[in-house]
Structure formats: C-alpha cells, structure tokens
C-alpha positions in Angstrom: 94.2 -61.8 68.3 91.3 -60.4 70.5 88.8 -61.6 68.0 90.0 -65.2 68.4 89.7 -64.8 72.2 86.1 -63.6 71.8 85.2 -66.3 69.2 86.7 -69.4 70.8 86.5 -68.3 74.5 90.2 -68.9 75.2 92.5 -66.0 76.1 96.1 -65.7 74.6 98.0 -67.0 77.8 95.8 -70.3 77.6 96.4 -71.1 74.0 100.1 -70.3 73.5 102.0 -73.4 72.6 98.9 -75.6 72.9 96.8 -77.6 70.6 93.2 -76.8 71.4 90.2 -79.2 71.1 88.3 -76.8 68.6 87.9 -79.4 65.8 85.1 -82.0 66.3 86.4 -85.6 66.2 84.3 -86.2 63.1 85.8 -83.6 61.1 89.5 -84.0 62.2 90.5 -85.9 59.0 89.0 -83.1 56.9 91.0 -80.6 59.0 94.2 -82.5 58.5 93.9 -82.7 54.7 93.1 -78.9 54.7 96.4 -78.3 56.8 98.3 -80.7 54.4 97.1 -78.8 51.2 98.1 -75.5 52.7 101.7 -76.9 53.5 101.9 -78.5 50.1 101.7 -75.1 48.4 98.1 -73.9 48.1 98.5 -70.3 49.3 94.9 -69.8 50.3 92.4 -72.6 51.0 88.8 -71.9 52.2 87.1 -74.6 54.3 83.7 -74.3 56.1 83.0 -76.5 59.1 82.1 -76.8 62.6 84.2 -75.8 65.6 83.8 -75.7 69.3 84.2 -73.0 71.8 85.9 -73.3 75.2 82.4 -73.7 76.9 81.7 -76.7 74.4 79.3 -74.7 72.2 79.6 -75.6 68.5 79.6 -73.0 65.8 80.0 -72.6 62.0 83.3 -71.3 60.7 84.7 -70.3 57.7 88.7 -70.6 57.5 91.2 -69.3 55.0 94.9 -70.1 55.4 98.3 -69.4 53.7 101.9 -70.4 54.5 104.3 -67.9 56.2 107.9 -67.9 54.7 111.2 -66.6 56.0 113.7 -64.8 53.9 115.0 -68.1 52.5 111.6 -69.1 51.5 111.2 -71.7 54.3 107.8 -72.5 55.6 107.9 -71.2 59.2 104.1 -71.2 60.0 100.6 -70.9 58.8 98.5 -67.7 58.8 94.8 -68.6 59.5 91.9 -66.2 59.2 88.7 -67.6 60.7 85.1 -66.2 60.5 82.1 -67.1 62.6 79.5 -67.7 59.9 76.8 -69.2 62.3 74.3 -66.5 61.6 74.9 -66.7 57.9 74.3 -70.5 58.0 71.2 -69.9 60.0 69.9 -67.5 57.6 70.7 -69.9 54.7 68.9 -72.6 56.4 65.9 -70.4 57.0 65.8 -69.4 53.4 66.1 -73.2 52.2 63.1 -73.9 54.5 61.1 -71.0 53.1 62.0 -72.1 49.5 61.0 -75.7 50.1 57.7 -74.6 51.7 56.9 -72.3 48.6 57.9 -75.0 46.1 55.5 -77.5 47.8 52.5 -75.4 48.4 49.6 -75.8 46.0 49.1 -72.1 45.5 50.9 -70.4 42.6 53.6 -68.0 44.0 55.3 -65.5 41.8 57.9 -62.8 42.8 58.5 -59.8 40.5 60.7 -56.9 40.2 59.3 -53.3 40.8 58.7 -53.0 37.0 56.7 -56.3 37.0 59.2 -58.6 35.5 59.0 -62.2 37.0 62.1 -63.1 39.1 60.7 -66.3 40.6 57.9 -68.8 40.1 57.1 -72.0 41.8 56.2 -75.3 40.8 52.4 -74.7 41.2 52.7 -71.7 38.8 54.1 -74.1 36.2 51.3 -76.7 36.8 48.4 -74.1 36.8 49.6 -71.9 33.8 51.5 -74.3 31.6 54.5 -72.1 31.5 57.8 -73.3 32.8 59.8 -71.1 35.0 62.4 -70.6 32.3 59.8 -69.3 30.0 58.3 -67.1 32.7 61.5 -65.5 34.0 62.0 -62.0 32.8 58.4 -61.8 31.4 55.6 -59.6 32.8 52.5 -61.3 34.3 50.7 -59.9 31.4 51.5 -63.2 29.6 48.4 -64.5 31.5 46.2 -61.7 30.4 42.9 -63.1 29.1 41.2 -59.8 28.0 38.3 -60.6 30.4 39.3 -57.7 32.7 39.3 -54.1 31.3 42.2 -51.7 31.7 40.5 -50.0 34.5 40.7 -53.2 36.4 44.6 -53.6 36.0 45.0 -49.9 36.5 43.3 -50.0 40.0 45.4 -53.2 40.8 48.8 -51.5 40.0 47.7 -48.2 41.7 47.0 -50.1 44.8 50.1 -52.1 45.0 52.4 -49.2 44.0 51.1 -47.3 46.7 52.3 -49.9 49.2 49.0 -51.6 49.8 47.9 -55.2 49.2 45.4 -56.0 46.5 43.1 -58.9 46.7 40.6 -60.0 44.1 39.4 -62.5 41.6 40.4 -62.6 37.8 40.2 -64.8 34.8 43.6 -65.6 33.3 44.7 -67.5 30.1 47.0 -70.5 30.3 49.8 -71.2 27.8 47.4 -73.6 25.8 44.8 -70.8 25.6 42.3 -72.2 28.0 40.8 -69.9 30.6 40.9 -70.3 34.3 39.8 -68.4 37.3 41.9 -67.5 40.3 41.8 -65.7 43.5 44.9 -63.5 43.9 46.6 -61.6 46.6 49.4 -59.3 45.6 51.6 -57.6 48.1 54.5 -55.1 47.8 57.8 -56.2 49.6 59.8 -53.2 51.0 63.3 -52.8 52.3 64.5 -51.3 55.5 64.1 -47.8 54.0 60.5 -48.5 52.9 61.3 -48.8 49.2 59.4 -51.3 47.1 61.8 -53.8 45.9 59.6 -56.6 44.8 55.9 -57.7 44.6 54.6 -61.1 45.8 51.7 -62.8 43.9 49.9 -65.6 45.8 47.2 -67.1 43.4 44.8 -70.1 43.8 43.2 -71.6 40.9 39.4 -71.7 41.8 38.1 -72.9 38.4 37.1 -76.3 39.5 35.5 -75.1 42.6 33.4 -72.4 41.0 32.2 -75.1 38.3 31.1 -77.4 41.3 29.5 -74.5 43.0 27.6 -73.7 39.7 26.6 -77.3 39.2 25.3 -77.2 42.7 23.2 -74.2 42.1 21.9 -75.6 39.0 20.9 -78.7 40.9 19.2 -76.8 43.4 17.2 -74.9 40.7 16.2 -78.2 39.2 15.1 -79.5 42.5 13.0 -76.4 43.1 11.5 -76.7 39.7 10.7 -80.2 40.3 9.0 -79.5 43.7 7.0 -76.8 41.9 6.0 -79.0 39.2 5.0 -81.7 41.6 2.8 -79.3 43.6 1.0 -78.1 40.5 0.4 -81.5 39.4 -1.0 -82.5 42.7 -3.3 -79.5 42.9 -4.4 -80.1 39.2 -5.0 -83.7 39.9 -7.3 -82.9 42.7 -9.3 -80.7 40.7 -9.4 -83.2 37.8 -10.7 -86.0 40.2 -13.7 -83.6 41.2 -14.4 -83.0 37.6 -14.2 -86.8 36.8 -16.4 -87.6 39.7 -19.1 -85.2 38.6 -19.0 -86.6 35.0 -19.4 -90.1 36.2 -22.5 -89.0 38.3 -23.9 -87.1 35.3 -23.4 -90.3 33.0 -25.4 -92.4 35.5 -28.3 -90.2 35.1 -28.4 -90.3 31.4 -29.9 -92.9 29.1 
C-alpha cells in the first residue's frame, strides 16, 4: 500500500513479483524463522528488527503477520503489517541513557506524584537514607522528616513547588537508622504539555561531611587566633617582666 511505499521507498510497480533486499544479512536467519512460524500455524507473530530502505537507510521496524487462506483452508499468502518504530526506539534509548545517568550520579534523586508519594528513587537515595527503593515507593518524603524544621518551613516549600516554582534550600533529615544528616535540596515541578503538574523532581546532596569539615576548619582557625593572641600577650608580659627583674637585680646590688 501507499504507507509501504513511503516506508521502504519502492513504489508498487517496482516491488510486484520481486524479493527486495530489505532484510540485513545478519538478520536473515531470524526473519526466515519468523516466516516459518507463521506458515506453521501461528496466526500473528510480532518481530522487531532492523530493515533497509531503497536508499540504503536502516530503520527499526515491528512486524506482525498472519496466514491468508482460501475457501478450502489452503494457505495462499501471508498478510504482513509493518510499523516504523525508529522514533520509539530512539526515545527508549534516550530514556535508558537518562536512567543510567540518574542511577550512577552521587546525588539522591527522587520523583514523586503530585500528592507527594514516591514513584522513583535512585541508588544514591538508598545509600544516603538507608531506605531501599521498595521501602520508599508509595511513601511520602515525610519518612525522612527529622523534626528540626518547623511546619512553616514545609508549608513554604510546598506552596512554592505547587505554584510551579523551583524550591532550593538546606534541611536536616533523618535516616532509617535514626541518625541525622544535612542535605542541600532542589525540588522542581514537572509539567505536561498543558502546563499541569504531573510530578515533582527532588535532587538532594548530602553535605553533612562537608559541613563537619568546615566546622573543624573554623574551630582550627579560632584556636590558631587564640594561640597567636596568647603568644602576643606572653611576649608583651615577658618584656615587662624583664624590666622588673632587671631593676630588682640592680636594687639587690646596692643592698647589704
């Protein structure tokens, strides 16, 4: 039909009665088995593979086929339905790359439904919080609530993201084992083509260790400052003490 002409690049007059080189050589055995399965009695068989257009361009295709019978139930042909799935395959590949990137990042990534229930959590989330994906799915991020932020904090957060804006801030959360940790979070609404919020995306970085090191560094700076101050005071006091001792020695020399 016309769709086949557009898909493969050959017109009807060119293909009638001919076997076309649309199947790559490395997939010919699979295609032959597919044909034999149909002829052996399987009414509909679905097969995905690569095919080639007239201009040599490869593309992804999904094929369904069934036998055509005459009045005496003799097989007189095969009816093939072919669908170009190149765009679908490309989209699947892009989603897989995106999924792998999220899984391998060191930042905790969570996707929730509009009501806040968790629909996805990556490996970093498991590592940071101690909750497995199975434990987190369907739950609300409130399972991480530590009590260190008041209700006004969370009310402002949800008012921001439900209005379609991105929220950024720092919060203290609680791991599954009860220990507290600090994270910098960015929470963004995900909207569909109509602008309706369909998900929320949480990106969170555990900054507990970094903050601990920063505090240790500040304490070290304070101790260094105190040390310098004490050293200066001691030096000044020693100068005055030397004058006093010198005068005492002179005084002692004049006394019997």
